Backbone as JSON Lines, residues from 0, in Angstrom:
{"i":0,"aa":"M","n":[10.7,8.01,16.72],"ca":[9.34,8.18,18.5],"c":[9.17,8.74,19.34]}
{"i":1,"aa":"E","n":[10.46,9.4,19.72],"ca":[10.77,10.66,20.64],"c":[9.42,11.33,20.38]}
{"i":2,"aa":"Y","n":[9.14,11.79,19.38],"ca":[8.11,12.12,19.05],"c":[6.48,11.83,19.7]}
{"i":3,"aa":"Y","n":[6.39,10.92,19.52],"ca":[5.69,10.42,20.27],"c":[4.93,10.04,21.57]}
{"i":4,"aa":"L","n":[6.38,10.06,22.27],"ca":[6.11,9.55,23.57],"c":[6.76,10.51,24.33]}
{"i":5,"aa":"C","n":[6.89,11.35,24.01],"ca":[7.55,13.27,24.56],"c":[6.65,14.3,24.69]}
{"i":6,"aa":"D","n":[6.03,15.86,25.15],"ca":[5.11,16.04,24.7],"c":[6.16,17.09,24.48]}
{"i":7,"aa":"S","n":[6.02,18.61,24.12],"ca":[6.25,19.78,23.26],"c":[7.81,20.12,23.76]}
{"i":8,"aa":"D","n":[7.6,19.81,25.54],"ca":[9.43,20.28,25.8],"c":[10.37,18.3,26.18]}
{"i":9,"aa":"Y","n":[9.91,17.54,25.12],"ca":[10.33,16.5,25.38],"c":[10.23,15.97,26.88]}
{"i":10,"aa":"E","n":[9.26,15.69,27.58],"ca":[9.32,15.09,29.04],"c":[7.89,14.11,28.82]}
{"i":11,"aa":"P","n":[8.53,13.1,29.38],"ca":[7.9,11.65,28.51],"c":[6.14,12.09,29.61]}
{"i":12,"aa":"I","n":[5.4,11.46,28.51],"ca":[4.41,11.32,29.27],"c":[3.66,10.41,29.29]}
{"i":13,"aa":"N","n":[2.3,10.09,29.48],"ca":[1.6,9.42,30.35],"c":[1.29,7.36,29.4]}
{"i":14,"aa":"V","n":[2.14,7.1,29.52],"ca":[1.89,5.87,27.91],"c":[0.97,4.87,28.49]}
{"i":15,"aa":"N","n":[-0.39,5.05,28.29],"ca":[-1.59,3.66,28.65],"c":[-1.48,2.47,27.18]}
{"i":16,"aa":"D","n":[-2.62,1.67,27.2],"ca":[-3.03,0.93,26.61],"c":[-3.11,1.59,25.65]}
{"i":17,"aa":"E","n":[-4.2,2.36,25.25],"ca":[-5.26,3.32,24.74],"c":[-4.02,4.19,23.22]}
{"i":18,"aa":"Y","n":[-2.52,4.58,24.52],"ca":[-1.89,5.49,23.5],"c":[-1.51,4.38,22.61]}
{"i":19,"aa":"M","n":[-0.49,2.92,23.46],"ca":[-0.23,2.56,22.84],"c":[-0.54,1.88,21.15]}
{"i":20,"aa":"E","n":[-1.49,1.3,21.43],"ca":[-2.6,1.36,19.94],"c":[-1.93,2.03,19.6]}
{"i":21,"aa":"Y","n":[-2.54,3.59,19.76],"ca":[-2.52,4.36,18.76],"c":[-0.78,4.39,18.58]}
{"i":22,"aa":"L","n":[0.5,4.05,18.78],"ca":[1.56,4.33,18.4],"c":[1.61,2.73,17.67]}
{"i":23,"aa":"F","n":[0.87,2.21,17.53],"ca":[0.87,0.93,16.81],"c":[0.51,1.05,15.92]}
{"i":24,"aa":"E","n":[-0.59,2.05,15.85],"ca":[-1.18,2.63,14.51],"c":[-0.08,2.88,13.89]}
{"i":25,"aa":"Q","n":[0.52,3.89,13.96],"ca":[1.67,4.77,13.51],"c":[2.59,4.04,13.27]}
{"i":26,"aa":"L","n":[3.17,3.72,13.97],"ca":[4.31,2.42,13.65],"c":[4.03,1.34,12.39]}
{"i":27,"aa":"I","n":[2.69,0.77,12.24],"ca":[2.03,0.19,10.98],"c":[1.85,1.36,9.57]}
{"i":28,"aa":"V","n":[1.75,2.06,9.57],"ca":[1.37,3.04,8.87],"c":[2.68,3.58,8.12]}
{"i":29,"aa":"T","n":[3.71,4.08,9.19],"ca":[4.84,4.46,8.55],"c":[5.54,3.13,8.14]}
{"i":30,"aa":"L","n":[5.68,1.86,8.46],"ca":[6.67,0.77,8.08],"c":[6.12,0.6,6.44]}
{"i":31,"aa":"F","n":[4.47,0.4,6.51],"ca":[3.59,0.42,5.2],"c":[4.19,0.96,4.6]}
{"i":32,"aa":"A","n":[4.41,2.39,4.61],"ca":[4.5,3.43,4.3],"c":[5.76,3.73,2.97]}
{"i":33,"aa":"A","n":[7.2,3.29,4.52],"ca":[8.11,3.31,3.94],"c":[8.45,1.79,3.09]}
{"i":34,"aa":"F","n":[7.88,0.91,2.98],"ca":[8.18,-0.02,2.75],"c":[7.12,-0.08,0.66]}
{"i":35,"aa":"F","n":[6.51,-0.19,1.17],"ca":[5.75,-0.53,-0.34],"c":[5.78,1.34,-1.21]}
{"i":36,"aa":"T","n":[5.29,2.38,-0.67],"ca":[5.66,3.1,-1.14],"c":[7.41,3.52,-2.2]}
{"i":37,"aa":"T","n":[8.79,3.17,-1.68],"ca":[9.56,2.57,-2.25],"c":[9.49,2.46,-3.22]}
{"i":38,"aa":"V","n":[9.34,0.34,-2.56],"ca":[9.3,-0.15,-3.53],"c":[8.52,0.16,-5.0]}
{"i":39,"aa":"K","n":[7.28,0.93,-4.9],"ca":[6.32,1.24,-6.53],"c":[7.69,2.85,-6.42]}
{"i":40,"aa":"V","n":[7.05,4.11,-6.07],"ca":[8.49,5.19,-6.36],"c":[9.59,4.35,-7.71]}
{"i":41,"aa":"V","n":[10.29,3.81,-7.0],"ca":[11.49,3.12,-7.0],"c":[11.17,2.29,-8.92]}
{"i":42,"aa":"T","n":[10.56,1.52,-9.31],"ca":[9.95,0.21,-9.67],"c":[9.73,1.57,-10.59]}
{"i":43,"aa":"E","n":[8.65,2.77,-10.52],"ca":[7.92,3.59,-11.7],"c":[8.54,4.17,-11.95]}
{"i":44,"aa":"A","n":[9.88,4.88,-11.62],"ca":[11.0,5.67,-12.02],"c":[12.09,4.91,-13.02]}
{"i":45,"aa":"L","n":[11.66,4.06,-12.44],"ca":[13.22,3.1,-13.51],"c":[12.64,2.51,-14.77]}
{"i":46,"aa":"Y","n":[10.63,2.04,-14.52],"ca":[10.44,1.79,-16.04],"c":[10.07,3.01,-16.8]}
{"i":47,"aa":"E","n":[9.87,4.48,-16.38],"ca":[9.66,5.3,-17.27],"c":[10.74,6.17,-17.74]}
{"i":48,"aa":"Y","n":[12.11,5.47,-17.15],"ca":[13.13,6.51,-17.23],"c":[13.61,5.66,-18.76]}
{"i":49,"aa":"A","n":[13.72,3.64,-18.08],"ca":[14.43,3.33,-19.44],"c":[13.52,2.93,-20.21]}
{"i":50,"aa":"G","n":[12.11,3.12,-20.75],"ca":[10.87,3.83,-21.3],"c":[10.76,4.7,-22.59]}
{"i":51,"aa":"R","n":[12.01,5.74,-22.13],"ca":[11.73,7.24,-22.36],"c":[13.62,7.58,-22.58]}
{"i":52,"aa":"P","n":[13.94,6.86,-24.07],"ca":[16.02,6.61,-24.38],"c":[16.09,8.53,-24.41]}
{"i":53,"aa":"E","n":[14.56,9.15,-25.24],"ca":[15.16,10.35,-25.63],"c":[15.49,11.41,-24.57]}
{"i":54,"aa":"L","n":[14.74,11.52,-23.2],"ca":[15.47,11.88,-22.04],"c":[16.9,11.92,-22.04]}
{"i":55,"aa":"W","n":[17.76,10.85,-22.03],"ca":[18.61,9.95,-21.39],"c":[19.9,11.2,-21.87]}
{"i":56,"aa":"K","n":[20.06,11.97,-22.82],"ca":[20.91,12.91,-22.87],"c":[21.0,13.74,-22.2]}
{"i":57,"aa":"D","n":[19.53,14.5,-22.62],"ca":[19.77,16.05,-21.53],"c":[19.54,14.98,-19.83]}
{"i":58,"aa":"I","n":[19.26,14.69,-19.61],"ca":[19.59,14.34,-17.64],"c":[21.15,13.99,-17.86]}
{"i":59,"aa":"F","n":[21.78,13.11,-18.71],"ca":[22.94,12.8,-18.07],"c":[23.86,14.2,-19.11]}
{"i":60,"aa":"E","n":[23.61,14.74,-19.17],"ca":[24.52,16.12,-20.06],"c":[24.09,16.73,-17.8]}
{"i":61,"aa":"E","n":[23.17,16.88,-18.43],"ca":[22.77,18.22,-16.31],"c":[23.39,17.37,-15.9]}
{"i":62,"aa":"Q","n":[23.45,16.3,-15.29],"ca":[24.6,15.83,-14.28],"c":[25.41,15.56,-14.65]}
{"i":63,"aa":"I","n":[26.29,15.81,-15.49],"ca":[28.0,15.28,-16.19],"c":[27.66,16.94,-15.76]}
{"i":64,"aa":"M","n":[27.17,18.16,-16.26],"ca":[27.38,19.78,-15.71],"c":[27.97,20.07,-14.31]}
{"i":65,"aa":"I","n":[26.25,19.42,-13.96],"ca":[26.59,20.36,-12.49],"c":[27.61,19.24,-11.55]}
{"i":66,"aa":"Y","n":[28.55,17.9,-11.89],"ca":[29.24,17.27,-11.28],"c":[30.69,17.73,-11.33]}
{"i":67,"aa":"N","n":[30.63,18.2,-12.88],"ca":[31.38,18.6,-13.28],"c":[32.12,19.98,-11.97]}
{"i":68,"aa":"K","n":[31.04,20.57,-12.12],"ca":[31.35,22.37,-11.76],"c":[31.83,21.91,-10.38]}
{"i":69,"aa":"T","n":[31.29,21.13,-9.38],"ca":[31.57,20.32,-8.47],"c":[32.69,19.92,-8.03]}
{"i":70,"aa":"N","n":[33.7,19.73,-8.95],"ca":[34.97,18.62,-9.12],"c":[34.83,17.68,-8.19]}
{"i":71,"aa":"A","n":[33.55,16.59,-8.86],"ca":[33.26,15.33,-8.52],"c":[33.25,15.78,-6.66]}
{"i":72,"aa":"N","n":[32.78,16.47,-6.02],"ca":[31.81,16.59,-4.67],"c":[30.85,17.25,-4.6]}
{"i":73,"aa":"L","n":[29.79,16.3,-4.6],"ca":[28.65,17.3,-5.13],"c":[28.01,17.18,-3.78]}
{"i":74,"aa":"T","n":[26.69,17.67,-3.3],"ca":[26.23,17.68,-2.34],"c":[25.22,18.07,-2.17]}
{"i":75,"aa":"I","n":[24.08,17.64,-1.58],"ca":[22.7,17.41,-2.16],"c":[22.19,19.15,-2.69]}
{"i":76,"aa":"D","n":[22.76,19.96,-2.43],"ca":[22.03,20.97,-2.98],"c":[22.16,21.37,-4.18]}
{"i":77,"aa":"D","n":[23.87,20.33,-4.36],"ca":[24.11,20.6,-6.26],"c":[22.73,19.28,-6.39]}
{"i":78,"aa":"I","n":[22.5,18.49,-5.77],"ca":[21.8,17.68,-6.56],"c":[20.1,18.31,-6.97]}
{"i":79,"aa":"H","n":[20.07,19.12,-5.82],"ca":[18.87,19.81,-6.24],"c":[18.65,20.43,-7.48]}
{"i":80,"aa":"K","n":[19.81,21.47,-7.88],"ca":[19.95,21.95,-9.16],"c":[19.83,20.9,-10.63]}
{"i":81,"aa":"M","n":[19.8,19.77,-10.62],"ca":[19.52,18.72,-11.53],"c":[18.05,18.93,-12.01]}
{"i":82,"aa":"A","n":[17.76,19.59,-12.99],"ca":[15.77,20.03,-12.99],"c":[15.92,19.32,-13.86]}
{"i":83,"aa":"K","n":[16.22,19.43,-15.16],"ca":[15.72,18.07,-15.61],"c":[15.15,16.14,-14.31]}
{"i":84,"aa":"L","n":[16.24,15.92,-14.28],"ca":[15.74,15.05,-13.35],"c":[14.5,14.91,-12.45]}
{"i":85,"aa":"D","n":[14.97,16.42,-11.71],"ca":[13.75,16.9,-10.76],"c":[12.31,16.46,-11.34]}
{"i":86,"aa":"S","n":[11.68,17.16,-12.91],"ca":[11.28,17.24,-13.42],"c":[10.52,15.86,-13.6]}
{"i":87,"aa":"L","n":[11.38,15.53,-14.16],"ca":[10.68,13.68,-14.87],"c":[10.48,12.8,-12.97]}
{"i":88,"aa":"L","n":[11.26,12.65,-12.26],"ca":[10.75,12.48,-11.34],"c":[9.25,12.72,-10.25]}
{"i":89,"aa":"K","n":[9.44,14.35,-10.34],"ca":[8.09,14.8,-10.25],"c":[7.1,14.3,-10.86]}
{"i":90,"aa":"E","n":[7.07,14.05,-12.38],"ca":[5.9,14.03,-12.91],"c":[5.67,12.53,-13.15]}
{"i":91,"aa":"I","n":[6.63,11.38,-12.8],"ca":[6.37,9.94,-11.5],"c":[5.78,9.21,-10.79]}
{"i":92,"aa":"L","n":[5.64,10.8,-10.22],"ca":[5.57,10.87,-8.84],"c":[3.63,11.14,-9.04]}
{"i":93,"aa":"R","n":[3.6,11.98,-9.62],"ca":[2.41,13.15,-10.01],"c":[1.63,12.12,-11.17]}
{"i":94,"aa":"H","n":[2.11,10.64,-11.93],"ca":[1.76,10.26,-12.19],"c":[0.7,8.83,-12.16]}
{"i":95,"aa":"S","n":[1.96,8.32,-11.09],"ca":[1.73,6.88,-10.99],"c":[1.73,6.63,-9.91]}
{"i":96,"aa":"F","n":[1.38,7.65,-8.89],"ca":[1.56,7.52,-7.26],"c":[0.43,8.09,-6.32]}
{"i":97,"aa":"P","n":[-0.79,7.62,-6.28],"ca":[-1.58,8.66,-6.23],"c":[-2.26,8.11,-4.72]}
{"i":98,"aa":"V","n":[-1.24,8.78,-4.08],"ca":[-0.84,8.13,-2.56],"c":[-1.95,8.54,-1.49]}
{"i":99,"aa":"V","n":[-2.93,8.63,-0.72],"ca":[-4.09,8.87,0.12],"c":[-2.5,9.89,1.65]}
{"i":100,"aa":"L","n":[-3.34,10.82,1.77],"ca":[-3.41,11.04,3.33],"c":[-3.76,11.76,3.93]}
{"i":101,"aa":"K","n":[-3.59,11.5,5.44],"ca":[-4.32,10.9,6.37],"c":[-4.2,12.58,7.34]}
{"i":102,"aa":"T","n":[-4.98,12.66,7.84],"ca":[-4.84,13.95,8.77],"c":[-5.69,14.23,9.34]}
{"i":103,"aa":"T","n":[-5.46,14.62,10.45],"ca":[-6.89,14.45,11.72],"c":[-7.08,16.34,12.57]}
{"i":104,"aa":"M","n":[-8.73,16.59,12.26],"ca":[-8.51,17.72,12.24],"c":[-8.82,17.81,13.85]}
{"i":105,"aa":"N","n":[-7.6,17.65,14.87],"ca":[-7.58,18.14,16.03],"c":[-8.53,19.13,17.03]}
{"i":106,"aa":"N","n":[-8.21,20.08,16.61],"ca":[-8.01,21.37,16.82],"c":[-9.59,22.44,16.36]}
{"i":107,"aa":"E","n":[-10.02,22.22,15.78],"ca":[-11.31,23.02,15.55],"c":[-11.93,22.32,14.17]}
{"i":108,"aa":"S","n":[-13.01,22.87,13.73],"ca":[-13.98,21.98,13.28],"c":[-13.42,22.9,11.4]}
{"i":109,"aa":"Y","n":[-13.88,22.35,10.54],"ca":[-13.27,23.34,9.57],"c":[-15.18,23.26,8.95]}
{"i":110,"aa":"T","n":[-15.3,24.48,7.77],"ca":[-16.22,24.37,6.87],"c":[-16.25,24.9,5.93]}
{"i":111,"aa":"F","n":[-16.37,24.27,4.85],"ca":[-16.19,24.21,2.79],"c":[-17.1,25.75,2.67]}
{"i":112,"aa":"N","n":[-16.93,25.93,1.46],"ca":[-16.96,27.13,0.72],"c":[-19.03,26.36,0.56]}
{"i":113,"aa":"T","n":[-18.91,25.54,0.21],"ca":[-20.17,24.95,-0.33],"c":[-21.11,24.74,1.3]}
{"i":114,"aa":"G","n":[-20.65,24.78,2.8],"ca":[-20.98,24.84,3.54],"c":[-21.53,23.25,4.31]}
{"i":115,"aa":"A","n":[-20.15,22.79,4.29],"ca":[-20.09,21.49,4.55],"c":[-19.28,21.54,5.11]}
{"i":116,"aa":"K","n":[-19.28,20.8,5.7],"ca":[-18.34,20.84,7.39],"c":[-18.27,19.48,7.86]}
{"i":117,"aa":"I","n":[-16.54,19.53,8.38],"ca":[-15.57,18.76,9.48],"c":[-15.74,18.92,11.15]}
{"i":118,"aa":"P","n":[-16.89,17.81,10.77],"ca":[-16.72,18.06,12.92],"c":[-14.88,18.06,12.89]}
{"i":119,"aa":"K","n":[-14.8,19.05,14.68],"ca":[-13.67,18.94,15.14],"c":[-12.9,17.13,15.77]}
{"i":120,"aa":"G","n":[-11.82,17.01,15.44],"ca":[-11.8,15.91,15.68],"c":[-11.68,14.72,14.64]}
{"i":121,"aa":"R","n":[-12.5,14.87,13.46],"ca":[-12.75,13.85,12.37],"c":[-11.44,13.57,11.81]}
{"i":122,"aa":"V","n":[-11.12,11.88,10.99],"ca":[-10.29,12.53,11.15],"c":[-10.32,11.59,9.13]}
{"i":123,"aa":"V","n":[-9.55,12.49,8.67],"ca":[-9.94,12.98,7.1],"c":[-8.71,12.76,6.06]}
{"i":124,"aa":"V","n":[-9.42,11.76,5.39],"ca":[-8.18,11.01,4.24],"c":[-8.61,11.49,3.05]}
{"i":125,"aa":"V","n":[-7.76,11.88,2.6],"ca":[-7.1,12.83,0.62],"c":[-6.48,11.81,-0.35]}
{"i":126,"aa":"Y","n":[-7.45,11.88,-1.09],"ca":[-7.03,11.01,-2.06],"c":[-5.95,12.11,-3.59]}
{"i":127,"aa":"A","n":[-4.79,11.83,-3.62],"ca":[-4.33,12.61,-4.29],"c":[-4.19,12.89,-5.35]}
{"i":128,"aa":"A","n":[-5.2,11.68,-6.81],"ca":[-5.09,11.1,-7.28],"c":[-6.15,12.52,-7.53]}
{"i":129,"aa":"D","n":[-6.83,12.3,-7.17],"ca":[-7.73,14.01,-7.13],"c":[-7.06,15.09,-8.07]}
{"i":130,"aa":"S","n":[-6.45,15.41,-7.61],"ca":[-5.6,17.07,-7.58],"c":[-4.12,16.75,-8.45]}
{"i":131,"aa":"H","n":[-3.74,15.49,-8.4],"ca":[-3.0,14.83,-9.47],"c":[-3.52,14.87,-10.85]}
{"i":132,"aa":"F","n":[-4.33,14.89,-11.74],"ca":[-5.16,14.25,-12.64],"c":[-6.27,15.75,-12.65]}
{"i":133,"aa":"N","n":[-5.95,17.02,-12.1],"ca":[-7.17,18.41,-12.4],"c":[-6.78,18.57,-13.17]}
{"i":134,"aa":"S","n":[-7.63,19.13,-14.36],"ca":[-7.79,20.05,-15.86],"c":[-6.82,21.14,-15.09]}
{"i":135,"aa":"R","n":[-7.62,21.73,-13.44],"ca":[-7.58,23.1,-12.81],"c":[-6.45,23.44,-12.19]}
{"i":136,"aa":"V","n":[-5.88,21.95,-12.13],"ca":[-4.26,22.17,-11.44],"c":[-3.41,21.7,-12.87]}
{"i":137,"aa":"Y","n":[-4.09,21.18,-13.7],"ca":[-2.45,21.13,-14.74],"c":[-3.08,21.37,-16.04]}
{"i":138,"aa":"N","n":[-2.27,21.1,-17.48],"ca":[-2.87,21.01,-18.26],"c":[-1.86,19.85,-18.8]}
{"i":139,"aa":"D","n":[-3.59,18.96,-19.45],"ca":[-3.19,17.7,-20.03],"c":[-2.34,17.01,-19.08]}
{"i":140,"aa":"P","n":[-3.64,16.78,-17.71],"ca":[-3.0,15.91,-16.64],"c":[-2.98,14.07,-16.9]}
{"i":141,"aa":"E","n":[-3.15,13.87,-18.28],"ca":[-3.29,12.54,-18.47],"c":[-2.2,11.95,-18.99]}
{"i":142,"aa":"I","n":[-1.58,13.4,-19.39],"ca":[-0.89,13.23,-20.2],"c":[0.79,12.98,-19.81]}
{"i":143,"aa":"F","n":[1.6,12.36,-20.27],"ca":[3.1,12.07,-19.14],"c":[3.87,12.99,-19.73]}
{"i":144,"aa":"Q","n":[4.36,13.92,-18.86],"ca":[5.55,15.16,-19.43],"c":[6.08,15.88,-18.87]}
{"i":145,"aa":"P","n":[7.49,14.52,-18.91],"ca":[8.58,14.75,-18.63],"c":[9.08,16.35,-18.2]}
{"i":146,"aa":"N","n":[8.87,16.65,-19.02],"ca":[9.6,18.24,-18.77],"c":[8.55,19.23,-17.94]}
{"i":147,"aa":"R","n":[7.4,18.68,-17.52],"ca":[6.25,19.55,-16.78],"c":[6.47,20.47,-15.79]}
{"i":148,"aa":"Y","n":[7.52,20.26,-15.01],"ca":[7.89,20.64,-14.19],"c":[8.83,21.68,-13.68]}
{"i":149,"aa":"L","n":[9.84,21.69,-15.23],"ca":[9.98,23.17,-16.39],"c":[10.14,24.47,-16.26]}
{"i":150,"aa":"T","n":[8.46,24.21,-16.12],"ca":[7.88,25.46,-15.78],"c":[6.75,25.29,-15.27]}
{"i":151,"aa":"F","n":[6.48,24.89,-14.68],"ca":[4.97,24.56,-13.85],"c":[5.14,26.25,-13.03]}
{"i":152,"aa":"K","n":[3.94,26.4,-12.63],"ca":[3.81,27.66,-11.79],"c":[3.16,27.15,-10.12]}
{"i":153,"aa":"Y","n":[2.98,27.12,-9.24],"ca":[2.73,26.07,-8.17],"c":[1.03,27.71,-8.18]}
């Protein structure tokens, strides 16, 4: 909330009815995203993991190896080293989570190489599944590949 209620120098800004409506929109979007996306992602992750017993041993062994190297003192950096788990979770997100991202073009208009133009200040909505299932981005995008991100090049 501090981000929305202060300017870049953390000085309080003028909060009027119009700005309160904007804050309310941001709060609703944040609450919706936090609750419903979390439920969907956790459900999909448990479903995909439970339905793929061929992955269990490799992922478990990777976790035990990292856990043992840390003497049972895991940090977030250690968790980031769990590449097989990371790849599985990224593929679950890619395959089952068509997030809509909203961005406002505040400062300037944007012109695509096709000549199409987005005017300054226009709200742009991006449907992420368009890239998640695009064969120019992913090989065989319709196929669920739990190890896709072990070798994926961004």
